[in-house]
Structures are given as structure tokens and as C-alpha cells.
mmCIF file of the N, C-alpha and C atoms, coordinates in Angstrom:
data_MODEL
# 
_entry.id   MODEL 
# 
loop_
_atom_site.group_PDB 
_atom_site.id 
_atom_site.type_symbol 
_atom_site.label_atom_id 
_atom_site.label_alt_id 
_atom_site.label_comp_id 
_atom_site.label_asym_id 
_atom_site.label_entity_id 
_atom_site.label_seq_id 
_atom_site.pdbx_PDB_ins_code 
_atom_site.Cartn_x 
_atom_site.Cartn_y 
_atom_site.Cartn_z 
_atom_site.occupancy 
_atom_site.B_iso_or_equiv 
_atom_site.pdbx_formal_charge 
_atom_site.auth_seq_id 
_atom_site.auth_comp_id 
_atom_site.auth_asym_id 
_atom_site.auth_atom_id 
_atom_site.pdbx_PDB_model_num 
ATOM 1   N N  . UNK A 1 1  ? 106.858 60.670 11.473  1.00 0.00 ? 1  UNK A N  1 
ATOM 2   C CA . UNK A 1 1  ? 106.584 61.865 12.141  1.00 0.00 ? 1  UNK A CA 1 
ATOM 3   C C  . UNK A 1 1  ? 106.817 62.972 11.113  1.00 0.00 ? 1  UNK A C  1 
ATOM 4   N N  . UNK A 1 2  ? 105.883 63.927 11.180  1.00 0.00 ? 2  UNK A N  1 
ATOM 5   C CA . UNK A 1 2  ? 106.007 65.107 10.193  1.00 0.00 ? 2  UNK A CA 1 
ATOM 6   C C  . UNK A 1 2  ? 106.705 66.248 10.934  1.00 0.00 ? 2  UNK A C  1 
ATOM 7   N N  . UNK A 1 3  ? 106.847 67.368 10.194  1.00 0.00 ? 3  UNK A N  1 
ATOM 8   C CA . UNK A 1 3  ? 107.637 68.551 10.735  1.00 0.00 ? 3  UNK A CA 1 
ATOM 9   C C  . UNK A 1 3  ? 106.871 69.071 11.935  1.00 0.00 ? 3  UNK A C  1 
ATOM 10  N N  . UNK A 1 4  ? 105.533 69.194 11.852  1.00 0.00 ? 4  UNK A N  1 
ATOM 11  C CA . UNK A 1 4  ? 104.758 69.755 13.002  1.00 0.00 ? 4  UNK A CA 1 
ATOM 12  C C  . UNK A 1 4  ? 104.946 68.903 14.243  1.00 0.00 ? 4  UNK A C  1 
ATOM 13  N N  . UNK A 1 5  ? 104.911 67.601 14.098  1.00 0.00 ? 5  UNK A N  1 
ATOM 14  C CA . UNK A 1 5  ? 105.071 66.729 15.221  1.00 0.00 ? 5  UNK A CA 1 
ATOM 15  C C  . UNK A 1 5  ? 106.486 66.858 15.840  1.00 0.00 ? 5  UNK A C  1 
ATOM 16  N N  . UNK A 1 6  ? 107.471 67.002 14.961  1.00 0.00 ? 6  UNK A N  1 
ATOM 17  C CA . UNK A 1 6  ? 108.853 67.165 15.460  1.00 0.00 ? 6  UNK A CA 1 
ATOM 18  C C  . UNK A 1 6  ? 109.015 68.477 16.232  1.00 0.00 ? 6  UNK A C  1 
ATOM 19  N N  . UNK A 1 7  ? 108.424 69.518 15.666  1.00 0.00 ? 7  UNK A N  1 
ATOM 20  C CA . UNK A 1 7  ? 108.532 70.881 16.363  1.00 0.00 ? 7  UNK A CA 1 
ATOM 21  C C  . UNK A 1 7  ? 107.800 70.852 17.673  1.00 0.00 ? 7  UNK A C  1 
ATOM 22  N N  . UNK A 1 8  ? 106.662 70.225 17.706  1.00 0.00 ? 8  UNK A N  1 
ATOM 23  C CA . UNK A 1 8  ? 105.940 70.088 18.976  1.00 0.00 ? 8  UNK A CA 1 
ATOM 24  C C  . UNK A 1 8  ? 106.719 69.398 20.020  1.00 0.00 ? 8  UNK A C  1 
ATOM 25  N N  . UNK A 1 9  ? 107.295 68.201 19.622  1.00 0.00 ? 9  UNK A N  1 
ATOM 26  C CA . UNK A 1 9  ? 108.154 67.492 20.572  1.00 0.00 ? 9  UNK A CA 1 
ATOM 27  C C  . UNK A 1 9  ? 109.364 68.267 21.017  1.00 0.00 ? 9  UNK A C  1 
ATOM 28  N N  . UNK A 1 10 ? 109.999 68.916 20.158  1.00 0.00 ? 10 UNK A N  1 
ATOM 29  C CA . UNK A 1 10 ? 111.150 69.751 20.521  1.00 0.00 ? 10 UNK A CA 1 
ATOM 30  C C  . UNK A 1 10 ? 110.752 70.839 21.495  1.00 0.00 ? 10 UNK A C  1 
ATOM 31  N N  . UNK A 1 11 ? 109.608 71.539 21.258  1.00 0.00 ? 11 UNK A N  1 
ATOM 32  C CA . UNK A 1 11 ? 109.094 72.547 22.144  1.00 0.00 ? 11 UNK A CA 1 
ATOM 33  C C  . UNK A 1 11 ? 108.745 72.008 23.510  1.00 0.00 ? 11 UNK A C  1 
ATOM 34  N N  . UNK A 1 12 ? 108.269 70.824 23.553  1.00 0.00 ? 12 UNK A N  1 
ATOM 35  C CA . UNK A 1 12 ? 107.957 70.165 24.855  1.00 0.00 ? 12 UNK A CA 1 
ATOM 36  C C  . UNK A 1 12 ? 109.327 69.830 25.606  1.00 0.00 ? 12 UNK A C  1 
ATOM 37  N N  . UNK A 1 13 ? 110.274 69.285 24.949  1.00 0.00 ? 13 UNK A N  1 
ATOM 38  C CA . UNK A 1 13 ? 111.567 68.977 25.523  1.00 0.00 ? 13 UNK A CA 1 
ATOM 39  C C  . UNK A 1 13 ? 112.234 70.238 26.046  1.00 0.00 ? 13 UNK A C  1 
ATOM 40  N N  . UNK A 1 14 ? 112.157 71.335 25.285  1.00 0.00 ? 14 UNK A N  1 
ATOM 41  C CA . UNK A 1 14 ? 112.777 72.589 25.596  1.00 0.00 ? 14 UNK A CA 1 
ATOM 42  C C  . UNK A 1 14 ? 112.097 73.096 26.941  1.00 0.00 ? 14 UNK A C  1 
ATOM 43  N N  . UNK A 1 15 ? 110.728 73.127 26.948  1.00 0.00 ? 15 UNK A N  1 
ATOM 44  C CA . UNK A 1 15 ? 109.969 73.611 28.075  1.00 0.00 ? 15 UNK A CA 1 
ATOM 45  C C  . UNK A 1 15 ? 110.314 72.826 29.325  1.00 0.00 ? 15 UNK A C  1 
ATOM 46  N N  . UNK A 1 16 ? 110.560 71.506 29.242  1.00 0.00 ? 16 UNK A N  1 
ATOM 47  C CA . UNK A 1 16 ? 110.904 70.702 30.362  1.00 0.00 ? 16 UNK A CA 1 
ATOM 48  C C  . UNK A 1 16 ? 112.358 71.048 30.840  1.00 0.00 ? 16 UNK A C  1 
ATOM 49  N N  . UNK A 1 17 ? 113.258 71.369 29.905  1.00 0.00 ? 17 UNK A N  1 
ATOM 50  C CA . UNK A 1 17 ? 114.615 71.550 30.267  1.00 0.00 ? 17 UNK A CA 1 
ATOM 51  C C  . UNK A 1 17 ? 114.826 73.026 30.820  1.00 0.00 ? 17 UNK A C  1 
ATOM 52  N N  . UNK A 1 18 ? 113.930 73.976 30.409  1.00 0.00 ? 18 UNK A N  1 
ATOM 53  C CA . UNK A 1 18 ? 114.060 75.334 30.879  1.00 0.00 ? 18 UNK A CA 1 
ATOM 54  C C  . UNK A 1 18 ? 113.452 75.476 32.247  1.00 0.00 ? 18 UNK A C  1 
ATOM 55  N N  . UNK A 1 19 ? 114.309 75.082 33.242  1.00 0.00 ? 19 UNK A N  1 
ATOM 56  C CA . UNK A 1 19 ? 113.762 75.003 34.600  1.00 0.00 ? 19 UNK A CA 1 
ATOM 57  C C  . UNK A 1 19 ? 113.415 76.376 35.161  1.00 0.00 ? 19 UNK A C  1 
ATOM 58  N N  . UNK A 1 20 ? 114.146 77.475 34.789  1.00 0.00 ? 20 UNK A N  1 
ATOM 59  C CA . UNK A 1 20 ? 113.839 78.743 35.333  1.00 0.00 ? 20 UNK A CA 1 
ATOM 60  C C  . UNK A 1 20 ? 112.898 79.583 34.448  1.00 0.00 ? 20 UNK A C  1 
ATOM 61  N N  . UNK A 1 21 ? 112.436 78.996 33.381  1.00 0.00 ? 21 UNK A N  1 
ATOM 62  C CA . UNK A 1 21 ? 111.431 79.531 32.463  1.00 0.00 ? 21 UNK A CA 1 
ATOM 63  C C  . UNK A 1 21 ? 111.821 80.931 31.951  1.00 0.00 ? 21 UNK A C  1 
ATOM 64  N N  . UNK A 1 22 ? 113.096 81.026 31.568  1.00 0.00 ? 22 UNK A N  1 
ATOM 65  C CA . UNK A 1 22 ? 113.531 82.337 30.988  1.00 0.00 ? 22 UNK A CA 1 
ATOM 66  C C  . UNK A 1 22 ? 113.642 82.336 29.437  1.00 0.00 ? 22 UNK A C  1 
ATOM 67  N N  . UNK A 1 23 ? 113.231 81.153 28.864  1.00 0.00 ? 23 UNK A N  1 
ATOM 68  C CA . UNK A 1 23 ? 113.236 81.094 27.384  1.00 0.00 ? 23 UNK A CA 1 
ATOM 69  C C  . UNK A 1 23 ? 114.630 80.729 26.839  1.00 0.00 ? 23 UNK A C  1 
ATOM 70  N N  . UNK A 1 24 ? 115.571 80.425 27.712  1.00 0.00 ? 24 UNK A N  1 
ATOM 71  C CA . UNK A 1 24 ? 116.934 80.059 27.295  1.00 0.00 ? 24 UNK A CA 1 
ATOM 72  C C  . UNK A 1 24 ? 117.394 78.865 28.083  1.00 0.00 ? 24 UNK A C  1 
ATOM 73  N N  . UNK A 1 25 ? 118.313 78.082 27.594  1.00 0.00 ? 25 UNK A N  1 
ATOM 74  C CA . UNK A 1 25 ? 118.917 76.990 28.321  1.00 0.00 ? 25 UNK A CA 1 
ATOM 75  C C  . UNK A 1 25 ? 120.287 77.409 28.699  1.00 0.00 ? 25 UNK A C  1 
ATOM 76  N N  . UNK A 1 26 ? 120.573 77.525 30.027  1.00 0.00 ? 26 UNK A N  1 
ATOM 77  C CA . UNK A 1 26 ? 121.973 77.796 30.396  1.00 0.00 ? 26 UNK A CA 1 
ATOM 78  C C  . UNK A 1 26 ? 122.721 76.453 30.403  1.00 0.00 ? 26 UNK A C  1 
ATOM 79  N N  . UNK A 1 27 ? 124.000 76.546 30.650  1.00 0.00 ? 27 UNK A N  1 
ATOM 80  C CA . UNK A 1 27 ? 124.855 75.364 30.570  1.00 0.00 ? 27 UNK A CA 1 
ATOM 81  C C  . UNK A 1 27 ? 124.342 74.216 31.403  1.00 0.00 ? 27 UNK A C  1 
ATOM 82  N N  . UNK A 1 28 ? 123.970 74.474 32.693  1.00 0.00 ? 28 UNK A N  1 
ATOM 83  C CA . UNK A 1 28 ? 123.464 73.485 33.570  1.00 0.00 ? 28 UNK A CA 1 
ATOM 84  C C  . UNK A 1 28 ? 122.179 72.833 33.078  1.00 0.00 ? 28 UNK A C  1 
ATOM 85  N N  . UNK A 1 29 ? 121.227 73.603 32.573  1.00 0.00 ? 29 UNK A N  1 
ATOM 86  C CA . UNK A 1 29 ? 119.982 73.104 32.025  1.00 0.00 ? 29 UNK A CA 1 
ATOM 87  C C  . UNK A 1 29 ? 120.196 72.238 30.814  1.00 0.00 ? 29 UNK A C  1 
ATOM 88  N N  . UNK A 1 30 ? 121.118 72.703 29.980  1.00 0.00 ? 30 UNK A N  1 
ATOM 89  C CA . UNK A 1 30 ? 121.411 71.932 28.768  1.00 0.00 ? 30 UNK A CA 1 
ATOM 90  C C  . UNK A 1 30 ? 122.052 70.616 29.079  1.00 0.00 ? 30 UNK A C  1 
ATOM 91  N N  . UNK A 1 31 ? 123.044 70.626 29.980  1.00 0.00 ? 31 UNK A N  1 
ATOM 92  C CA . UNK A 1 31 ? 123.674 69.353 30.347  1.00 0.00 ? 31 UNK A CA 1 
ATOM 93  C C  . UNK A 1 31 ? 122.697 68.349 31.012  1.00 0.00 ? 31 UNK A C  1 
ATOM 94  N N  . UNK A 1 32 ? 121.808 68.847 31.866  1.00 0.00 ? 32 UNK A N  1 
ATOM 95  C CA . UNK A 1 32 ? 120.801 68.021 32.532  1.00 0.00 ? 32 UNK A CA 1 
ATOM 96  C C  . UNK A 1 32 ? 119.921 67.464 31.447  1.00 0.00 ? 32 UNK A C  1 
ATOM 97  N N  . UNK A 1 33 ? 119.440 68.289 30.513  1.00 0.00 ? 33 UNK A N  1 
ATOM 98  C CA . UNK A 1 33 ? 118.561 67.804 29.518  1.00 0.00 ? 33 UNK A CA 1 
ATOM 99  C C  . UNK A 1 33 ? 119.194 66.764 28.539  1.00 0.00 ? 33 UNK A C  1 
ATOM 100 N N  . UNK A 1 34 ? 120.405 67.023 28.172  1.00 0.00 ? 34 UNK A N  1 
ATOM 101 C CA . UNK A 1 34 ? 121.206 66.036 27.336  1.00 0.00 ? 34 UNK A CA 1 
ATOM 102 C C  . UNK A 1 34 ? 121.355 64.722 28.107  1.00 0.00 ? 34 UNK A C  1 
ATOM 103 N N  . UNK A 1 35 ? 121.733 64.816 29.344  1.00 0.00 ? 35 UNK A N  1 
ATOM 104 C CA . UNK A 1 35 ? 121.925 63.585 30.132  1.00 0.00 ? 35 UNK A CA 1 
ATOM 105 C C  . UNK A 1 35 ? 120.610 62.800 30.364  1.00 0.00 ? 35 UNK A C  1 
ATOM 106 N N  . UNK A 1 36 ? 119.530 63.508 30.401  1.00 0.00 ? 36 UNK A N  1 
ATOM 107 C CA . UNK A 1 36 ? 118.204 62.849 30.484  1.00 0.00 ? 36 UNK A CA 1 
ATOM 108 C C  . UNK A 1 36 ? 117.858 62.237 29.149  1.00 0.00 ? 36 UNK A C  1 
ATOM 109 N N  . UNK A 1 37 ? 118.049 62.973 28.080  1.00 0.00 ? 37 UNK A N  1 
ATOM 110 C CA . UNK A 1 37 ? 117.608 62.516 26.785  1.00 0.00 ? 37 UNK A CA 1 
ATOM 111 C C  . UNK A 1 37 ? 118.566 61.448 26.246  1.00 0.00 ? 37 UNK A C  1 
ATOM 112 N N  . UNK A 1 38 ? 119.828 61.528 26.525  1.00 0.00 ? 38 UNK A N  1 
ATOM 113 C CA . UNK A 1 38 ? 120.815 60.599 26.047  1.00 0.00 ? 38 UNK A CA 1 
ATOM 114 C C  . UNK A 1 38 ? 121.341 59.637 27.135  1.00 0.00 ? 38 UNK A C  1 
ATOM 115 N N  . UNK A 1 39 ? 120.499 59.363 28.067  1.00 0.00 ? 39 UNK A N  1 
ATOM 116 C CA . UNK A 1 39 ? 120.862 58.518 29.196  1.00 0.00 ? 39 UNK A CA 1 
ATOM 117 C C  . UNK A 1 39 ? 121.274 57.095 28.705  1.00 0.00 ? 39 UNK A C  1 
ATOM 118 N N  . UNK A 1 40 ? 122.224 56.411 29.429  1.00 0.00 ? 40 UNK A N  1 
ATOM 119 C CA . UNK A 1 40 ? 122.610 55.105 29.064  1.00 0.00 ? 40 UNK A CA 1 
ATOM 120 C C  . UNK A 1 40 ? 121.383 54.135 29.266  1.00 0.00 ? 40 UNK A C  1 
ATOM 121 N N  . UNK A 1 41 ? 121.440 53.006 28.602  1.00 0.00 ? 41 UNK A N  1 
ATOM 122 C CA . UNK A 1 41 ? 120.311 52.111 28.838  1.00 0.00 ? 41 UNK A CA 1 
ATOM 123 C C  . UNK A 1 41 ? 120.249 51.570 30.279  1.00 0.00 ? 41 UNK A C  1 
ATOM 124 N N  . UNK A 1 42 ? 119.058 51.048 30.693  1.00 0.00 ? 42 UNK A N  1 
ATOM 125 C CA . UNK A 1 42 ? 118.982 50.517 32.029  1.00 0.00 ? 42 UNK A CA 1 
ATOM 126 C C  . UNK A 1 42 ? 120.033 49.432 32.197  1.00 0.00 ? 42 UNK A C  1 
ATOM 127 N N  . UNK A 1 43 ? 120.683 49.473 33.386  1.00 0.00 ? 43 UNK A N  1 
ATOM 128 C CA . UNK A 1 43 ? 121.672 48.476 33.619  1.00 0.00 ? 43 UNK A CA 1 
ATOM 129 C C  . UNK A 1 43 ? 123.136 48.982 33.294  1.00 0.00 ? 43 UNK A C  1 
ATOM 130 N N  . UNK A 1 44 ? 123.170 50.220 32.844  1.00 0.00 ? 44 UNK A N  1 
ATOM 131 C CA . UNK A 1 44 ? 124.436 50.898 32.579  1.00 0.00 ? 44 UNK A CA 1 
ATOM 132 C C  . UNK A 1 44 ? 124.850 50.725 31.159  1.00 0.00 ? 44 UNK A C  1 
ATOM 133 N N  . UNK A 1 45 ? 126.036 51.326 30.754  1.00 0.00 ? 45 UNK A N  1 
ATOM 134 C CA . UNK A 1 45 ? 126.509 51.266 29.418  1.00 0.00 ? 45 UNK A CA 1 
ATOM 135 C C  . UNK A 1 45 ? 126.966 49.838 29.050  1.00 0.00 ? 45 UNK A C  1 
ATOM 136 N N  . UNK A 1 46 ? 126.924 49.499 27.759  1.00 0.00 ? 46 UNK A N  1 
ATOM 137 C CA . UNK A 1 46 ? 127.431 48.189 27.330  1.00 0.00 ? 46 UNK A CA 1 
ATOM 138 C C  . UNK A 1 46 ? 128.931 48.043 27.525  1.00 0.00 ? 46 UNK A C  1 
ATOM 139 N N  . UNK A 1 47 ? 129.447 46.801 27.499  1.00 0.00 ? 47 UNK A N  1 
ATOM 140 C CA . UNK A 1 47 ? 130.858 46.513 27.659  1.00 0.00 ? 47 UNK A CA 1 
ATOM 141 C C  . UNK A 1 47 ? 131.547 47.379 26.638  1.00 0.00 ? 47 UNK A C  1 
ATOM 142 N N  . UNK A 1 48 ? 132.747 47.887 27.057  1.00 0.00 ? 48 UNK A N  1 
ATOM 143 C CA . UNK A 1 48 ? 133.599 48.655 26.144  1.00 0.00 ? 48 UNK A CA 1 
ATOM 144 C C  . UNK A 1 48 ? 133.371 50.144 26.417  1.00 0.00 ? 48 UNK A C  1 
ATOM 145 N N  . UNK A 1 49 ? 132.649 50.555 27.429  1.00 0.00 ? 49 UNK A N  1 
ATOM 146 C CA . UNK A 1 49 ? 132.451 51.938 27.699  1.00 0.00 ? 49 UNK A CA 1 
ATOM 147 C C  . UNK A 1 49 ? 131.353 52.644 27.094  1.00 0.00 ? 49 UNK A C  1 
ATOM 148 N N  . UNK A 1 50 ? 130.565 52.010 26.277  1.00 0.00 ? 50 UNK A N  1 
ATOM 149 C CA . UNK A 1 50 ? 129.361 52.702 25.686  1.00 0.00 ? 50 UNK A CA 1 
ATOM 150 C C  . UNK A 1 50 ? 129.756 53.643 24.545  1.00 0.00 ? 50 UNK A C  1 
ATOM 151 N N  . UNK A 1 51 ? 130.920 53.475 23.997  1.00 0.00 ? 51 UNK A N  1 
ATOM 152 C CA . UNK A 1 51 ? 131.302 54.335 22.887  1.00 0.00 ? 51 UNK A CA 1 
ATOM 153 C C  . UNK A 1 51 ? 130.730 53.741 21.552  1.00 0.00 ? 51 UNK A C  1 
ATOM 154 N N  . UNK A 1 52 ? 130.728 54.524 20.559  1.00 0.00 ? 52 UNK A N  1 
ATOM 155 C CA . UNK A 1 52 ? 130.339 53.956 19.169  1.00 0.00 ? 52 UNK A CA 1 
ATOM 156 C C  . UNK A 1 52 ? 131.423 53.136 18.691  1.00 0.00 ? 52 UNK A C  1 
ATOM 157 N N  . UNK A 1 53 ? 131.110 52.167 17.918  1.00 0.00 ? 53 UNK A N  1 
ATOM 158 C CA . UNK A 1 53 ? 132.066 51.267 17.356  1.00 0.00 ? 53 UNK A CA 1 
ATOM 159 C C  . UNK A 1 53 ? 132.243 49.971 18.168  1.00 0.00 ? 53 UNK A C  1 
ATOM 160 N N  . UNK A 1 54 ? 133.178 49.132 17.718  1.00 0.00 ? 54 UNK A N  1 
ATOM 161 C CA . UNK A 1 54 ? 133.351 47.848 18.430  1.00 0.00 ? 54 UNK A CA 1 
ATOM 162 C C  . UNK A 1 54 ? 134.030 48.094 19.739  1.00 0.00 ? 54 UNK A C  1 
ATOM 163 N N  . UNK A 1 55 ? 133.795 47.154 20.738  1.00 0.00 ? 55 UNK A N  1 
ATOM 164 C CA . UNK A 1 55 ? 134.487 47.258 22.056  1.00 0.00 ? 55 UNK A CA 1 
ATOM 165 C C  . UNK A 1 55 ? 135.887 47.299 21.839  1.00 0.00 ? 55 UNK A C  1 
ATOM 166 N N  . UNK A 1 56 ? 136.597 48.177 22.647  1.00 0.00 ? 56 UNK A N  1 
ATOM 167 C CA . UNK A 1 56 ? 138.028 48.326 22.471  1.00 0.00 ? 56 UNK A CA 1 
ATOM 168 C C  . UNK A 1 56 ? 138.512 49.275 21.424  1.00 0.00 ? 56 UNK A C  1 
ATOM 169 N N  . UNK A 1 57 ? 137.581 49.865 20.671  1.00 0.00 ? 57 UNK A N  1 
ATOM 170 C CA . UNK A 1 57 ? 137.949 50.778 19.622  1.00 0.00 ? 57 UNK A CA 1 
ATOM 171 C C  . UNK A 1 57 ? 138.062 50.173 18.277  1.00 0.00 ? 57 UNK A C  1 
ATOM 172 N N  . UNK A 1 58 ? 138.396 50.928 17.262  1.00 0.00 ? 58 UNK A N  1 
ATOM 173 C CA . UNK A 1 58 ? 138.473 50.355 15.895  1.00 0.00 ? 58 UNK A CA 1 
ATOM 174 C C  . UNK A 1 58 ? 139.680 49.425 15.778  1.00 0.00 ? 58 UNK A C  1 
ATOM 175 N N  . UNK A 1 59 ? 139.554 48.506 14.841  1.00 0.00 ? 59 UNK A N  1 
ATOM 176 C CA . UNK A 1 59 ? 140.702 47.542 14.671  1.00 0.00 ? 59 UNK A CA 1 
ATOM 177 C C  . UNK A 1 59 ? 141.916 48.297 14.229  1.00 0.00 ? 59 UNK A C  1 
ATOM 178 N N  . UNK A 1 60 ? 143.105 47.716 14.589  1.00 0.00 ? 60 UNK A N  1 
ATOM 179 C CA . UNK A 1 60 ? 144.345 48.357 14.265  1.00 0.00 ? 60 UNK A CA 1 
ATOM 180 C C  . UNK A 1 60 ? 144.644 48.145 12.795  1.00 0.00 ? 60 UNK A C  1 
ATOM 181 N N  . UNK A 1 61 ? 145.336 49.118 12.213  1.00 0.00 ? 61 UNK A N  1 
ATOM 182 C CA . UNK A 1 61 ? 145.739 48.974 10.803  1.00 0.00 ? 61 UNK A CA 1 
ATOM 183 C C  . UNK A 1 61 ? 146.731 47.867 10.692  1.00 0.00 ? 61 UNK A C  1 
ATOM 184 N N  . UNK A 1 62 ? 146.721 47.130 9.520   1.00 0.00 ? 62 UNK A N  1 
ATOM 185 C CA . UNK A 1 62 ? 147.618 46.058 9.346   1.00 0.00 ? 62 UNK A CA 1 
ATOM 186 C C  . UNK A 1 62 ? 149.040 46.590 9.104   1.00 0.00 ? 62 UNK A C  1 
ATOM 187 N N  . UNK A 1 63 ? 150.094 45.749 9.282   1.00 0.00 ? 63 UNK A N  1 
ATOM 188 C CA . UNK A 1 63 ? 151.439 46.192 8.985   1.00 0.00 ? 63 UNK A CA 1 
ATOM 189 C C  . UNK A 1 63 ? 151.551 46.853 7.670   1.00 0.00 ? 63 UNK A C  1 
ATOM 190 N N  . UNK A 1 64 ? 152.190 47.966 7.610   1.00 0.00 ? 64 UNK A N  1 
ATOM 191 C CA . UNK A 1 64 ? 152.365 48.637 6.230   1.00 0.00 ? 64 UNK A CA 1 
ATOM 192 C C  . UNK A 1 64 ? 151.407 49.794 6.141   1.00 0.00 ? 64 UNK A C  1 
ATOM 193 N N  . UNK A 1 65 ? 150.613 50.041 7.170   1.00 0.00 ? 65 UNK A N  1 
ATOM 194 C CA . UNK A 1 65 ? 149.742 51.254 7.051   1.00 0.00 ? 65 UNK A CA 1 
ATOM 195 C C  . UNK A 1 65 ? 148.295 50.957 6.988   1.00 0.00 ? 65 UNK A C  1 
ATOM 196 N N  . UNK A 1 66 ? 147.569 51.740 6.238   1.00 0.00 ? 66 UNK A N  1 
ATOM 197 C CA . UNK A 1 66 ? 146.123 51.697 6.174   1.00 0.00 ? 66 UNK A CA 1 
ATOM 198 C C  . UNK A 1 66 ? 145.661 50.390 5.474   1.00 0.00 ? 66 UNK A C  1 
ATOM 199 N N  . UNK A 1 67 ? 144.450 49.899 5.863   1.00 0.00 ? 67 UNK A N  1 
ATOM 200 C CA . UNK A 1 67 ? 143.903 48.707 5.134   1.00 0.00 ? 67 UNK A CA 1 
ATOM 201 C C  . UNK A 1 67 ? 143.970 48.921 3.639   1.00 0.00 ? 67 UNK A C  1 
ATOM 202 N N  . UNK A 1 68 ? 144.425 47.936 2.893   1.00 0.00 ? 68 UNK A N  1 
ATOM 203 C CA . UNK A 1 68 ? 144.457 47.998 1.463   1.00 0.00 ? 68 UNK A CA 1 
ATOM 204 C C  . UNK A 1 68 ? 145.726 48.633 0.961   1.00 0.00 ? 68 UNK A C  1 
ATOM 205 N N  . UNK A 1 69 ? 146.561 49.229 1.799   1.00 0.00 ? 69 UNK A N  1 
ATOM 206 C CA . UNK A 1 69 ? 147.808 49.851 1.347   1.00 0.00 ? 69 UNK A CA 1 
ATOM 207 C C  . UNK A 1 69 ? 148.835 48.767 1.075   1.00 0.00 ? 69 UNK A C  1 
ATOM 208 N N  . UNK A 1 70 ? 149.705 48.928 -0.010  1.00 0.00 ? 70 UNK A N  1 
ATOM 209 C CA . UNK A 1 70 ? 150.632 47.909 -0.280  1.00 0.00 ? 70 UNK A CA 1 
ATOM 210 C C  . UNK A 1 70 ? 151.665 47.706 0.874   1.00 0.00 ? 70 UNK A C  1 
ATOM 211 N N  . UNK A 1 71 ? 152.032 46.489 1.067   1.00 0.00 ? 71 UNK A N  1 
ATOM 212 C CA . UNK A 1 71 ? 152.967 46.119 2.043   1.00 0.00 ? 71 UNK A CA 1 
ATOM 213 C C  . UNK A 1 71 ? 154.311 46.608 1.568   1.00 0.00 ? 71 UNK A C  1 
ATOM 214 N N  . UNK A 1 72 ? 155.342 46.835 2.516   1.00 0.00 ? 72 UNK A N  1 
ATOM 215 C CA . UNK A 1 72 ? 156.611 47.389 2.144   1.00 0.00 ? 72 UNK A CA 1 
ATOM 216 C C  . UNK A 1 72 ? 157.289 46.693 0.968   1.00 0.00 ? 72 UNK A C  1 
ATOM 217 N N  . UNK A 1 73 ? 157.250 45.295 0.928   1.00 0.00 ? 73 UNK A N  1 
ATOM 218 C CA . UNK A 1 73 ? 157.877 44.562 -0.125  1.00 0.00 ? 73 UNK A CA 1 
ATOM 219 C C  . UNK A 1 73 ? 157.115 44.907 -1.469  1.00 0.00 ? 73 UNK A C  1 
ATOM 220 N N  . UNK A 1 74 ? 155.861 45.063 -1.485  1.00 0.00 ? 74 UNK A N  1 
ATOM 221 C CA . UNK A 1 74 ? 155.124 45.392 -2.677  1.00 0.00 ? 74 UNK A CA 1 
ATOM 222 C C  . UNK A 1 74 ? 155.553 46.743 -3.185  1.00 0.00 ? 74 UNK A C  1 
ATOM 223 N N  . UNK A 1 75 ? 155.758 47.749 -2.277  1.00 0.00 ? 75 UNK A N  1 
ATOM 224 C CA . UNK A 1 75 ? 156.168 49.041 -2.706  1.00 0.00 ? 75 UNK A CA 1 
ATOM 225 C C  . UNK A 1 75 ? 157.522 49.039 -3.374  1.00 0.00 ? 75 UNK A C  1 
ATOM 226 N N  . UNK A 1 76 ? 158.428 48.227 -2.815  1.00 0.00 ? 76 UNK A N  1 
ATOM 227 C CA . UNK A 1 76 ? 159.784 48.117 -3.468  1.00 0.00 ? 76 UNK A CA 1 
ATOM 228 C C  . UNK A 1 76 ? 159.654 47.541 -4.862  1.00 0.00 ? 76 UNK A C  1 
ATOM 229 N N  . UNK A 1 77 ? 158.903 46.461 -4.992  1.00 0.00 ? 77 UNK A N  1 
ATOM 230 C CA . UNK A 1 77 ? 158.726 45.831 -6.318  1.00 0.00 ? 77 UNK A CA 1 
ATOM 231 C C  . UNK A 1 77 ? 158.120 46.771 -7.358  1.00 0.00 ? 77 UNK A C  1 
ATOM 232 N N  . UNK A 1 78 ? 157.124 47.630 -6.921  1.00 0.00 ? 78 UNK A N  1 
ATOM 233 C CA . UNK A 1 78 ? 156.498 48.504 -7.816  1.00 0.00 ? 78 UNK A CA 1 
ATOM 234 C C  . UNK A 1 78 ? 157.420 49.668 -8.214  1.00 0.00 ? 78 UNK A C  1 
ATOM 235 N N  . UNK A 1 79 ? 158.365 50.021 -7.377  1.00 0.00 ? 79 UNK A N  1 
ATOM 236 C CA . UNK A 1 79 ? 159.313 51.102 -7.645  1.00 0.00 ? 79 UNK A CA 1 
ATOM 237 C C  . UNK A 1 79 ? 160.479 50.537 -8.570  1.00 0.00 ? 79 UNK A C  1 
ATOM 238 N N  . UNK A 1 80 ? 160.805 49.281 -8.414  1.00 0.00 ? 80 UNK A N  1 
ATOM 239 C CA . UNK A 1 80 ? 161.869 48.742 -9.232  1.00 0.00 ? 80 UNK A CA 1 
ATOM 240 C C  . UNK A 1 80 ? 161.450 48.655 -10.751 1.00 0.00 ? 80 UNK A C  1 
ATOM 241 N N  . UNK A 1 81 ? 160.162 48.522 -10.981 1.00 0.00 ? 81 UNK A N  1 
ATOM 242 C CA . UNK A 1 81 ? 159.638 48.409 -12.345 1.00 0.00 ? 81 UNK A CA 1 
ATOM 243 C C  . UNK A 1 81 ? 159.579 49.746 -13.077 1.00 0.00 ? 81 UNK A C  1 
ATOM 244 N N  . UNK A 1 82 ? 159.937 50.852 -12.423 1.00 0.00 ? 82 UNK A N  1 
ATOM 245 C CA . UNK A 1 82 ? 159.846 52.109 -13.107 1.00 0.00 ? 82 UNK A CA 1 
ATOM 246 C C  . UNK A 1 82 ? 160.932 52.399 -14.065 1.00 0.00 ? 82 UNK A C  1 
# 
């Protein structure tokens, strides 16, 4: 799609959403347009609530903090060598 095609599509979506034809989208019109445009797939949202990422949220950090962070015993050993 080129820029002209994108602008044409956006103008069409705006015209459909502007129910009172005042050239602006009020809160209700915007919410209705977004719900229509970003509607869940047929049959409802996927398992896990339809959020981005894996079902149940992101994996928990391992003991000791962030992934790749040294474990407490490794921290102690590295400080002893100073």
C-alpha cells in the first residue's frame, strides 16, 4: 500500500466513525471506532485474556533477579576476589 492508499483508507474510516458529521471524533465515536477496528476475533479472545505475550503473562524472573543476573552465591564469590 502506498501513502495515497493509506490516506484514502484512513479518510474512509474517519468518515464512518464521524456519526454526527462534525469533522471531529468525540470520545464515544472514537471508542466505537476503535472497538470496531480492533474487535476480538470471531469466537472471542484467545485463552489468557487476549493480551499480548504468552498466556498468563511473561515468565517469572529466576531466583536472584533478572534473567542472566548472577545468583547470590556467584555475587559473593566475585566480591571475595576483589
